[in-house]
VOPAGU-2260 file (C-alpha; in pm, 1 decimal, decimal comma):
REM VOPAGU-2260
SITE   aa  ch    i         X         Y         Z
SITE  MET   A    0    3166,0   -1380,8    1441,1
SITE  GLN   A    1    2841,2   -1554,3    1360,5
SITE  ALA   A    2    2959,6   -1903,3    1270,0
SITE  ASP   A    3    2762,5   -2061,4    1555,9
SITE  CYS   A    4    2451,9   -1844,0    1513,1
SITE  LYS   A    5    2138,4   -2044,3    1436,8
SITE  ARG   A    6    1793,3   -1918,2    1352,8
SITE  THR   A    7    1529,7   -2055,8    1580,9
SITE  PRO   A    8    1159,0   -1979,5    1554,2
SITE  GLY   A    9     994,5   -1800,6    1840,4
SITE  ILE   A   10     848,0   -1476,4    1959,6
SITE  LEU   A   11    1080,0   -1180,4    1924,4
SITE  LEU   A   12     852,1    -901,5    2043,1
SITE  GLU   A   13     536,8    -916,2    2251,1
SITE  VAL   A   14     350,8    -589,2    2309,8
SITE  ARG   A   15      73,8    -503,0    2558,1
SITE  ASN   A   16    -244,7    -354,0    2417,9
SITE  ASN   A   17    -290,5      -2,7    2564,1
SITE  HIS   A   18    -646,4      22,9    2432,9
SITE  GLY   A   19    -970,5    -104,0    2582,5
SITE  THR   A   20   -1065,6    -290,9    2267,5
SITE  PRO   A   21   -1012,1    -665,5    2232,3
SITE  THR   A   22    -652,5    -747,4    2154,7
SITE  PRO   A   23    -582,7    -899,9    1815,2
SITE  THR   A   24    -307,4   -1150,6    1768,7
SITE  ILE   A   25     -90,2   -1032,2    1483,2
SITE  ARG   A   26     144,5   -1300,6    1355,4
SITE  PRO   A   27     322,5   -1211,5    1032,1
SITE  LYS   A   28     392,0   -1506,4     805,0
SITE  ALA   A   29     744,1   -1599,8     699,9
SITE  GLY   A   30     885,4   -1341,0     462,3
SITE  GLU   A   31     636,4   -1070,1     553,4
SITE  TYR   A   32     763,0    -735,1     678,8
SITE  SER   A   33     622,4    -608,1    1007,0
SITE  ALA   A   34     661,3    -284,0    1199,6
SITE  TYR   A   35     530,1    -147,4    1529,3
SITE  PHE   A   36     483,7     212,5    1644,1
SITE  GLU   A   37     378,3     364,4    1974,5
SITE  ASN   A   38     371,9     737,5    2038,5
SITE  GLU   A   39     411,0     928,3    2364,7
SITE  PHE   A   40      36,3     893,2    2433,0
SITE  GLY   A   41      46,7     513,8    2410,2
SITE  GLU   A   42    -134,1     504,6    2074,9
SITE  GLN   A   43     -23,6     189,2    1896,6
SITE  TRP   A   44       0,2      87,3    1531,2
SITE  CYS   A   45     103,6    -237,3    1363,0
SITE  LEU   A   46     191,4    -276,0     997,5
SITE  THR   A   47     229,5    -600,5     806,9
SITE  ILE   A   48     344,9    -596,2     443,8
SITE  SER   A   49     304,3    -892,7     210,6
SITE  LYS   A   50     591,4   -1114,5     106,7
SITE  ASN   A   51     585,6    -972,3    -247,3
SITE  ARG   A   52     583,2    -617,1    -100,2
SITE  THR   A   53     273,1    -501,5    -290,6
SITE  ARG   A   54      10,2    -493,7     -14,1
SITE  GLY   A   55       1,1    -405,4     350,1
SITE  ILE   A   56    -236,6    -411,8     644,2
SITE  LEU   A   57    -231,9    -127,3     897,4
SITE  ARG   A   58    -400,7    -176,2    1234,3
SITE  GLY   A   59    -425,8      71,4    1520,1
SITE  GLY   A   60    -568,5      66,1    1869,1
SITE  ASP   A   61    -747,3     398,0    1815,3
SITE  VAL   A   62    -944,1     240,8    1530,7
SITE  ASP   A   63   -1029,0     -77,0    1724,8
SITE  TRP   A   64    -753,2    -271,5    1546,1
SITE  THR   A   65    -961,3    -270,1    1227,2
SITE  PRO   A   66    -743,4    -367,1     928,1
SITE  HIS   A   67    -682,7     -88,1     675,9
SITE  GLU   A   68    -545,9    -213,9     345,7
SITE  ILE   A   69    -254,8     -50,8     167,6
SITE  ARG   A   70    -208,9    -124,9    -201,8
SITE  ASN   A   71     -80,9      64,8    -502,9
SITE  ASN   A   72     126,1     266,5    -251,4
SITE  ARG   A   73    -181,8     420,7     -89,7
SITE  ILE   A   74    -407,9     354,2     208,8
SITE  GLU   A   75    -741,6     234,1      76,5
SITE  SER   A   76    -948,7     386,6     358,4
SITE  GLY   A   77   -1011,3     742,1     474,7
SITE  ILE   A   78    -815,3     691,9     797,1
SITE  ILE   A   79    -667,8    1007,1     951,6
SITE  LEU   A   80    -316,0     978,9    1094,7
SITE  SER   A   81    -110,9    1222,3    1300,0
SITE  ASP   A   82     206,5    1359,3    1143,5
SITE  GLN   A   83     415,8    1121,8    1357,6
SITE  GLU   A   84     202,9     822,4    1262,6
SITE  PHE   A   85     217,6     899,3     891,4
SITE  ALA   A   86     595,1     960,2     908,2
SITE  TRP   A   87     644,1     617,9    1070,4
SITE  LEU   A   88     410,0     448,0     823,3
SITE  SER   A   89     569,5     616,3     524,6
SITE  LEU   A   90     921,5     524,9     636,3
SITE  SER   A   91     819,6     165,4     710,1
SITE  TRP   A   92     652,0     132,5     368,1
SITE  LYS   A   93     954,3     275,6     186,9
SITE  THR   A   94    1193,1      52,5     385,2
SITE  ALA   A   95     998,4    -260,9     292,2
SITE  THR   A   96     897,4    -177,7     -65,0
SITE  GLY   A   97    1142,2      86,7    -186,9
SITE  ARG   A   98     844,6     302,4    -291,4
SITE  GLU   A   99     688,6     623,1    -156,9
SITE  LEU   A  100     353,1     595,7      17,5
SITE  THR   A  101      87,4     835,2    -112,8
SITE  PRO   A  102     -63,0    1030,8     176,0
SITE  PRO   A  103    -435,2     976,6     234,2
SITE  PRO   A  104    -658,0    1268,7     126,0
SITE  MET   A  105    -698,0    1412,5     478,4
SITE  GLN   A  106    -320,2    1400,2     528,5
SITE  ARG   A  107    -266,9    1597,7     207,7
SITE  LEU   A  108    -532,2    1849,1     317,2
SITE  LYS   A  109    -362,2    1892,9     656,6
SITE  GLU   A  110     -25,3    1949,1     485,8
SITE  PHE   A  111    -177,7    2198,4     243,4
SITE  LEU   A  112    -358,0    2395,6     513,6
SITE  ARG   A  113     -50,5    2433,3     728,3
SITE  GLY   A  114     196,2    2475,9     440,1
SITE  PRO   A  115     368,5    2799,8     341,6
SITE  SER   A  116     151,4    2830,1      31,5
SITE  VAL   A  117    -157,4    2907,4     239,8
SITE  GLU   A  118      30,5    3156,6     454,9
SITE  SER   A  119     170,3    3336,4     150,5
SITE  GLU   A  120    -176,0    3345,3     -11,3
SITE  VAL   A  121    -319,8    3506,4     304,1
SITE  LEU   A  122     -39,2    3762,2     302,7
SITE  ASN   A  123     -99,2    3827,6     -69,4
SITE  LEU   A  124    -469,8    3881,0      -1,7
SITE  GLU   A  125    -391,1    4126,3     279,2
SITE  ALA   A  126    -147,5    4315,3      55,2
SITE  TRP   A  127    -408,5    4327,4    -221,2
SITE  ARG   A  128    -673,2    4461,2      21,1
SITE  LYS   A  129    -433,3    4734,6     139,1
SITE  SER   A  130    -351,8    4829,8    -219,9
SITE  GLN   A  131    -724,1    4863,1    -288,1
SITE  GLY   A  132    -768,0    5094,0      11,7
SITE  GLY   A  133    -948,8    4824,4     208,1
SITE  ALA   A  134    -949,0    4772,5     581,5
SITE  GLU   A  135    -668,3    4575,2     738,2
């Protein structure tokens, strides 16, 4: 029962900076969505999404906490994220906005290169070479 529950302003989560770069102070404004991610290597990411859910700012310790803007459901910079990092970012964006996040170009290239389409093309090329009497 929450009849006596009152909202009081204050800090809910305070996180140590695992990186050697100067620590930014990230304070989302009222109504903004914020998310935090840290992987098993201690790499940290913070996401803040605007009140109207159309823009976001992604900051990470590995990129010296430089802000990377997200708008039109895509990251505006050429930042490269690990699969885990992009999965977290994508889920956070969809949770806050209800929309899918477009992977950055390098993310799409990574997915393409490791996807089954490349493997099947290699196998098709090998089969073609064999059918032509070529070396294996």
